[in-house]
C-alpha positions in Angstrom: 289.2 168.5 -38.7 290.7 167.6 -42.0 294.1 169.1 -42.7 294.0 172.6 -44.4 295.2 172.8 -48.0 298.9 173.5 -48.3 298.1 176.7 -50.2 296.3 178.0 -47.2 299.4 177.7 -44.9 301.6 179.1 -47.7 299.4 182.2 -47.8 299.7 182.8 -44.0 303.4 183.8 -43.9 303.0 185.9 -47.1 300.0 187.7 -45.6 301.9 188.2 -42.3 304.8 189.7 -44.1 302.6 192.1 -46.1 300.6 193.1 -43.0 303.7 193.7 -40.9 305.6 195.8 -43.5 302.5 197.8 -44.4 301.5 198.4 -40.8 304.9 199.7 -39.8 306.3 201.1 -43.1 304.7 204.1 -44.7 306.7 203.4 -47.9 305.5 199.8 -48.1 301.9 200.9 -47.4 302.2 203.6 -50.1 303.3 201.2 -52.8 300.8 198.5 -51.8 297.8 200.8 -51.8 298.9 202.5 -55.0 299.3 199.2 -56.9 295.9 198.1 -55.5 294.2 201.3 -56.4 295.5 201.2 -60.0 294.6 197.5 -60.3 291.1 198.3 -59.2 290.8 201.1 -61.7 291.7 198.6 -64.4 289.1 196.2 -63.2 286.4 198.9 -63.1 287.5 200.1 -66.6 286.8 196.7 -67.9 283.3 196.8 -66.3 283.0 200.3 -67.9 283.3 198.7 -71.3 280.7 196.1 -70.6 278.2 198.2 -68.7 277.5 200.8 -71.5 276.7 198.0 -73.9 274.1 196.6 -71.6 272.7 200.0 -70.5 272.5 201.2 -74.1 270.3 198.2 -75.0 267.7 199.4 -72.6 268.1 203.1 -73.3 270.0 204.1 -70.2 273.5 204.8 -71.5 273.9 207.8 -69.2 273.7 205.7 -66.1 277.1 204.0 -67.0 279.2 206.6 -65.1 277.1 206.2 -62.0 277.3 202.4 -62.0 281.0 202.2 -62.7 281.9 205.1 -60.2 279.9 203.5 -57.4 281.4 200.1 -58.1 284.9 201.6 -57.9 284.2 203.4 -54.6 282.7 200.2 -53.1 285.8 198.2 -54.1 288.7 200.6 -53.6 287.2 202.5 -50.6 286.6 199.2 -48.7 289.9 197.5 -49.5 292.2 200.6 -49.0 290.2 201.9 -46.1 289.0 205.3 -47.3 285.5 206.5 -46.4 284.0 209.5 -48.2 281.4 211.4 -46.2 279.1 214.0 -47.7 278.7 216.4 -44.7 276.2 218.8 -46.3 274.1 219.5 -49.4 273.7 216.0 -50.9 270.2 216.8 -52.0 271.5 219.4 -54.5 273.0 216.7 -56.6 269.5 215.6 -57.7 268.9 218.8 -59.7 268.7 218.2 -63.5 270.0 219.4 -65.8 272.9 221.1 -64.1 276.7 221.5 -64.1 278.6 220.1 -61.1 282.1 221.5 -60.4 284.6 220.0 -58.1 288.2 220.8 -56.9 291.0 218.6 -58.3 293.8 217.5 -56.0 295.1 214.2 -57.4 294.0 210.9 -59.1 292.4 210.0 -55.8 289.6 212.3 -56.7 288.1 209.5 -58.7 287.2 207.9 -55.4 285.1 210.9 -54.3 283.4 210.9 -57.6 282.4 207.3 -56.9 280.8 208.4 -53.6 278.8 211.4 -55.0 278.3 210.7 -58.7 274.6 210.9 -59.4 272.7 208.8 -61.9 272.1 210.4 -65.3 275.5 212.2 -65.4 278.5 212.6 -67.7 282.0 214.0 -67.4 283.8 216.7 -69.3 287.4 215.6 -69.7 290.5 216.5 -71.7 290.6 214.7 -75.1 293.9 212.9 -74.3 292.0 210.5 -72.0 290.0 209.3 -75.0 292.9 207.2 -76.2 293.8 205.5 -72.9 293.3 201.7 -73.1 290.0 200.6 -71.5 289.5 204.0 -69.7 289.1 205.8 -73.0 286.6 203.2 -74.4 284.6 203.2 -71.2 284.4 207.0 -71.3 283.3 207.2 -74.9 280.7 204.5 -74.5 279.4 206.3 -71.4 278.6 209.4 -73.4 281.3 211.6 -71.7 282.4 214.9 -73.3 286.0 215.3 -74.5 287.3 218.8 -75.0 290.4 219.9 -76.9 291.9 222.5 -74.8 294.4 223.5 -77.5 291.8 224.4 -80.1 289.3 227.2 -79.2 287.1 226.4 -82.2 286.9 222.7 -81.3 286.2 223.5 -77.7 283.3 225.9 -78.6 281.8 223.2 -80.8 282.1 220.6 -78.1 280.6 222.9 -75.5 277.5 223.6 -77.7 277.0 219.9 -78.4 277.3 219.2 -74.7 274.6 221.8 -73.9 272.2 220.3 -76.4 272.9 216.8 -75.0 272.2 217.9 -71.4 268.9 219.6 -72.3 267.7 216.7 -74.4 268.5 214.0 -71.8 268.2 216.1 -68.6 271.8 215.3 -67.6 274.2 216.6 -65.0 277.7 217.4 -66.3 280.7 217.1 -64.0 283.9 219.0 -64.6 287.1 220.0 -62.7 287.3 223.8 -63.5 290.9 224.0 -62.4 291.7 221.8 -65.5 294.6 220.0 -63.7 295.6 218.5 -60.4 296.9 220.9 -57.7 298.8 218.3 -55.6 298.8 220.9 -52.8 299.8 220.2 -49.2 297.5 223.0 -48.0 293.9 224.0 -48.8 294.0 225.9 -52.1 292.4 226.2 -55.6 294.2 226.8 -58.9 292.7 229.4 -61.2 289.6 228.3 -63.0 289.3 227.7 -66.7 286.5 229.7 -68.5 285.1 227.0 -70.8 282.7 225.3 -68.4 281.4 228.7 -67.2 280.7 229.8 -70.8 278.7 226.6 -71.2 276.8 227.4 -68.0 275.9 230.8 -69.2 275.1 229.7 -72.8 272.7 227.0 -71.5 271.5 229.1 -68.5 272.0 226.0 -66.3 272.8 226.2 -62.6 276.2 225.5 -61.3 276.5 223.1 -58.2 279.9 223.6 -56.5 281.3 220.5 -54.8 284.3 220.8 -52.4 286.5 217.9 -51.2 288.6 218.7 -48.2 292.4 218.7 -48.6 293.6 215.1 -48.0 297.3 215.6 -48.1 297.5 214.0 -44.6 296.3 210.7 -46.3 297.8 210.9 -49.7 300.5 212.6 -51.7 301.9 211.4 -55.0 305.3 210.2 -53.7 305.3 209.1 -50.1 301.9 208.6 -48.5 298.8 206.6 -49.2 296.8 205.8 -46.1 293.2 205.0 -45.3 290.9 207.4 -43.5 287.8 209.6 -43.8 287.6 212.3 -46.4 284.8 214.9 -46.2 283.0 216.6 -49.1 280.4 219.4 -49.1 277.9 220.1 -51.8 277.2 223.9 -51.9 273.8 225.5 -53.0 273.3 225.9 -56.7 274.5 229.1 -58.3 272.0 230.4 -60.8 273.1 231.6 -64.2 269.7 232.9 -65.4 269.9 236.2 -67.2 273.8 236.1 -67.3 275.6 236.9 -70.5 279.2 236.3 -71.7 280.1 239.6 -70.2 279.3 238.2 -66.7 281.7 235.2 -67.1 284.5 236.6 -64.9 282.0 237.6 -62.1 280.5 234.1 -62.2 283.9 232.5 -62.0 284.8 234.7 -59.0 281.6 233.9 -57.2 282.0 230.2 -57.6 285.7 230.2 -56.8 285.2 232.3 -53.6 282.4 230.0 -52.4 284.5 226.9 -53.0 287.7 228.3 -51.4 285.8 229.5 -48.4 284.4 226.0 -47.7 287.8 224.4 -48.4 289.5 226.7 -45.9 286.7 226.0 -43.4 287.4 222.3 -43.7 291.0 223.1 -42.8 290.0 225.0 -39.7 287.7 222.2 -38.6 290.8 219.8 -38.6 291.5 216.7 -40.5 290.0 213.3 -39.8 292.4 210.7 -38.5 294.2 208.4 -40.8 293.5 204.7 -40.7 297.2 204.0 -41.5 297.6 200.6 -39.9 294.1 199.4 -41.0 294.3 199.9 -44.7 294.6 196.2 -45.5 291.2 194.8 -44.7 291.7 192.3 -47.6 294.4 190.4 -45.6 293.0 190.8 -42.1 291.0 187.6 -42.0 294.2 185.6 -42.6 296.4 187.1 -39.9 294.4 188.9 -37.2 294.8 185.9 -34.9 298.6 186.2 -35.1 298.3 189.8 -33.8 295.9 189.1 -31.0 293.1 190.8 -32.8 291.2 187.8 -34.1 287.9 189.0 -32.7 287.8 192.0 -35.0 287.9 189.8 -38.1 284.1 189.4 -38.3 283.6 193.2 -38.0 286.0 194.0 -40.8 284.9 191.3 -43.2 281.2 191.8 -42.6 281.5 195.6 -43.2 283.5 195.0 -46.4 280.9 192.6 -47.7 278.0 195.0 -46.9 279.7 197.9 -48.6 280.5 195.8 -51.7 277.3 193.8 -52.1 275.0 196.6 -50.7 276.3 199.1 -53.2 276.3 196.8 -56.2 273.0 195.2 -55.5 271.4 198.4 -54.1 270.6 197.6 -50.5 270.8 200.3 -47.8 270.2 199.4 -44.2 269.1 202.1 -41.7 269.8 201.2 -38.1 267.7 202.5 -35.1 269.1 202.1 -31.6 272.7 201.3 -32.7 274.0 202.5 -29.3 272.8 199.3 -27.7 275.3 197.3 -29.8 278.1 198.8 -27.6 277.0 196.7 -24.6 279.9 194.4 -23.6 279.9 191.5 -23.0 276.5 190.6 -24.4 274.5 188.2 -26.5 273.0 189.7 -29.7 270.1 187.8 -31.2 268.5 188.5 -34.6 265.7 187.2 -36.8 266.6 184.9 -39.6 264.7 185.2 -42.9 267.1 184.1 -45.6 270.7 184.1 -46.7 270.3 187.8 -47.3 270.6 188.3 -43.6 274.4 188.2 -44.0 274.0 191.7 -45.5 272.3 193.1 -42.3 275.1 191.5 -40.2 277.5 193.5 -42.3 275.7 196.7 -41.5 275.4 196.2 -37.7 278.2 193.8 -36.7 280.2 195.5 -34.0 284.0 195.1 -33.4 284.9 192.5 -30.8 282.2 190.1 -31.9 281.9 186.4 -32.7 279.2 184.2 -34.2 277.5 181.1 -33.0 276.9 178.7 -36.0 276.1 175.1 -36.7 279.2 172.9 -36.8 278.5 171.9 -40.5 279.8 175.3 -41.6 283.2 174.5 -40.1 284.0 172.2 -43.0 283.0 174.4 -45.9 286.0 175.4 -48.1 287.4 178.9 -47.3 284.3 179.9 -45.2 285.1 177.3 -42.6 288.7 178.3 -42.3 287.8 182.0 -42.1 285.2 181.3 -39.4 287.6 179.1 -37.4 290.4 181.8 -37.5 287.9 184.5 -36.5 286.9 182.6 -33.3 283.4 181.4 -34.4 281.7 179.1 -31.9 280.5 176.0 -33.7 277.7 174.1 -32.0 276.6 170.5 -32.6 272.9 170.6 -32.5 272.6 166.8 -32.5 274.7 166.3 -29.3 273.4 167.8 -26.1 276.7 167.0 -24.3 278.8 168.7 -27.0 276.4 171.7 -27.1 276.7 172.2 -23.3 280.5 172.0 -23.5 280.5 174.6 -26.3 278.2 176.9 -24.2 280.6 176.7 -21.3 283.6 177.6 -23.4 281.6 180.4 -25.0 280.8 182.0 -21.7 284.4 181.8 -20.5 285.7 183.3 -23.7 283.1 186.2 -23.7 283.9 187.2 -20.2 287.7 187.0 -20.7 287.8 188.9 -24.0 284.8 191.2 -23.4 283.0 190.0 -26.5 279.6 190.2 -28.0 278.2 186.9 -29.3 275.7 186.9 -32.2 273.2 184.1 -32.9 270.0 183.4 -34.8 267.7 182.0 -32.1 265.2 180.6 -34.7 268.0 178.2 -35.7 266.9 178.2 -39.4 265.6 180.6 -42.0 261.9 181.4 -42.0 261.4 182.6 -45.6 258.4 184.4 -44.2 256.1 186.3 -46.5 254.5 188.2 -43.6 256.1 189.4 -40.4 256.7 186.2 -38.5 259.2 184.6 -36.1 259.7 180.9 -35.8 259.9 179.4 -32.3 263.2 180.1 -30.6 265.7 177.4 -29.7 266.7 177.4 -26.0 270.5 177.0 -26.3 271.5 180.7 -26.5 269.1 181.6 -23.7 270.6 179.0 -21.4 273.9 180.6 -22.2 272.6 184.0 -21.4 271.2 182.8 -18.0 274.4 180.8 -17.2 276.6 183.8 -17.9 274.1 186.4 -16.6 274.8 188.5 -19.7 272.2 190.8 -21.2 270.5 189.9 -24.5 270.4 192.6 -27.2 267.6 191.8 -29.7 268.1 193.0 -33.3 265.1 193.0 -35.7 265.4 193.3 -39.5 262.1 194.2 -41.2 260.4 191.6 -43.4 261.9 192.1 -46.9 259.8 189.6 -48.9 258.8 192.5 -51.1 262.4 192.8 -52.2 263.6 189.2 -52.1 262.3 185.7 -52.1 264.3 182.5 -52.8 262.7 181.8 -56.2 261.5 184.9 -58.1 262.6 188.2 -56.7 265.9 189.9 -55.8 265.7 193.7 -55.9 267.5 196.5 -54.1 265.9 199.0 -51.7 265.9 200.5 -48.2 265.6 198.3 -45.2 265.4 199.0 -41.5 267.1 197.4 -38.6 266.0 198.1 -35.0 268.4 197.3 -32.1 266.2 197.0 -29.1 267.2 197.9 -25.5 269.2 195.1 -23.7 267.2 192.6 -21.7 268.8 191.8 -18.4 269.2 188.2 -17.2 270.6 189.0 -13.8 269.2 186.8 -11.1 267.6 184.4 -13.5 267.9 180.6 -13.3 267.2 177.8 -15.7 263.6 177.8 -14.5 263.2 181.3 -16.1 264.3 180.1 -19.6 260.9 179.9 -21.1 259.9 183.3 -19.6 263.0 184.9 -21.0 262.4 183.3 -24.5 258.8 184.7 -24.5 260.0 188.2 -23.4 262.6 188.4 -26.2 260.3 186.7 -28.8 257.4 189.1 -28.1 259.6 192.2 -28.2 261.1 191.2 -31.5 257.7 190.3 -33.0 256.2 193.6 -31.9 259.0 195.5 -33.6 258.7 193.3 -36.8 255.0 194.0 -37.1 255.5 197.7 -36.3 257.9 197.9 -39.3 255.1 196.3 -41.4 252.5 198.8 -40.2 254.8 201.7 -41.1 255.5 200.2 -44.6 251.8 200.0 -45.3 251.0 203.5 -44.0 254.1 205.4 -45.3 255.0 203.7 -48.6 252.3 201.6 -50.3 254.2 201.8 -53.6 256.8 199.4 -52.3 254.2 196.6 -52.5 253.3 197.4 -56.2 254.3 195.1 -59.0 257.9 196.1 -60.0 256.8 197.5 -63.4 254.6 200.0 -61.6 257.3 201.3 -59.1 259.0 204.6 -59.6 262.5 204.3 -60.9 264.1 205.7 -57.7 262.7 202.7 -55.8 264.9 200.3 -57.8 268.5 200.0 -56.5 271.7 198.5 -57.7 272.8 197.2 -61.1 270.5 194.2 -61.3 267.7 196.2 -59.9 268.0 198.8 -62.5 267.9 196.3 -65.3 265.0 194.5 -63.8 263.1 197.8 -63.7 264.0 198.7 -67.3 263.2 195.4 -69.0 260.6 194.0 -66.5 260.7 191.0 -64.3 257.8 188.9 -65.5 254.2 189.1 -66.4 251.3 190.3 -64.3 250.6 186.6 -63.6 253.8 186.4 -61.5 252.5 189.2 -59.4 249.2 187.5 -59.0 250.9 184.3 -57.8 252.8 186.3 -55.2 249.5 187.9 -54.0 247.9 184.5 -53.6 250.9 183.3 -51.7 250.7 186.2 -49.3 247.0 185.5 -48.7 247.7 181.8 -48.1 250.5 182.7 -45.6 248.2 185.1 -43.8 245.5 182.4 -43.5 248.1 180.0 -42.2 249.2 182.4 -39.5 245.6 183.1 -38.4 244.9 179.3 -38.2 248.1 178.9 -36.1 247.2 181.6 -33.6 246.8 180.3 -30.0 245.9 181.6 -26.6 243.5 184.1 -27.9 246.1 186.0 -29.9 245.6 186.4 -33.6 247.6 188.1 -36.3 245.2 191.0 -36.3 246.1 191.7 -32.7 249.6 192.4 -33.9 248.3 194.6 -36.7 249.0 192.3 -39.6 247.7 193.7 -42.9 247.2 191.8 -46.1 249.5 192.7 -49.0 246.6 192.0 -51.4 245.8 195.6 -51.5 248.7 196.0 -54.0 
């Protein structure tokens, strides 16, 4: 192995020092996370100046806040270690036009906005924010509403203009009715300002209360900034139809009481645990090995990548059978369609796992060093003796450290247009039999409708199925082919089942992108592709022809009396 760059080894002591001090010193952790949080706000504010210019060109200026807020949550939430969970009522956020009200504890509330902020939304904020560098420009370009709390006349004019804007563009308006941060160590609400309720009554729009639990156990403005889970609840809309200005106080009391009751209920349910010593996922890959936790590196890095890339591009993986991933030690095998599979690894990769990869990856800059430090098993596919030696080492390591090993048994990417598996390589199955460890198959549905290597890269929902473990106890090398067939058949059945369900449940996902409903397009690039189009009808026709050719090839390839129709393959030409 060539010597690592000097900068790499210089980074190790520095990273070790940072991790040590932040893991054991709350003060160091506070300052590190505070600086990181503010720096990421600056980064996203820069994005916030660029995004509106692009969105305005295609007439979607009011999606700026959504894009920037989600980007910030993906970045800051992952790197600091804060997870925002909506425990109830998320469906209410889709109501348009409407007024969304949330409680205001600290500047950390920006993070929960990033988790819940719906598309087509603007914010009502104090006018002083308008002049803040970058943030002010971003907020102005995003169509946000600035209110002068010192001038009643100006505030009334702003409120009327906001109402017209919401009606015209069917927007949701978000505001903090407390008007300032509470910084409270206990669940409480400050008195509500009347302005936003006057707007609700004047426009006769519903109010959607949103409650974030008290998170003082994770953050206060002077001494504490830890990672952990924060819960928010979206309450049912409060109607304002038929209300007049005389009903303002009663409306305020109704909303206030509902929000306070839910906030206190969060307190009675207990706080979620802090992730204090795990807030530095950004430095873990460098130093996990020095703390005896190297086998958690893949889990942390893969999850961080999924949250970032999945959010920004617009992919959401839904996992069925995730409980089977807890089998230890075990061998997890998954189908391999393209480089996009790294995303599904990020969604399902369990802690205490390593990867089996071709040795060529070992010498790639940065990636190779990361994989080596995280305990990846590199296999030389050109040398049988070397491969056997690696297998023996893998078995011993898995038993000793109670690990799960992940591999792509196809050995290469299929780039399949239709549900298909390439023939499996035998190596990982020899290992399973040699170690007598169970095989856990993972199947990602065919995603050619969203991505191919030349013309298409769109966001959307994808499904993963983790199948029940397949035992290898009592098997010998003579059973290798039988084991391969068992696993291959189980995975192919699930792959085709996904395809059947796609055809029967959601035919629109096979339409030309210009014909799809807007809610099917995910992520920033996906949104722009939907708005400006991604090619002519002829491009779609070429894709249909390619699908037909692929189906004919599979039918011609069928052997032993089994044809694609036996598996329920359906042509995509109906689109």
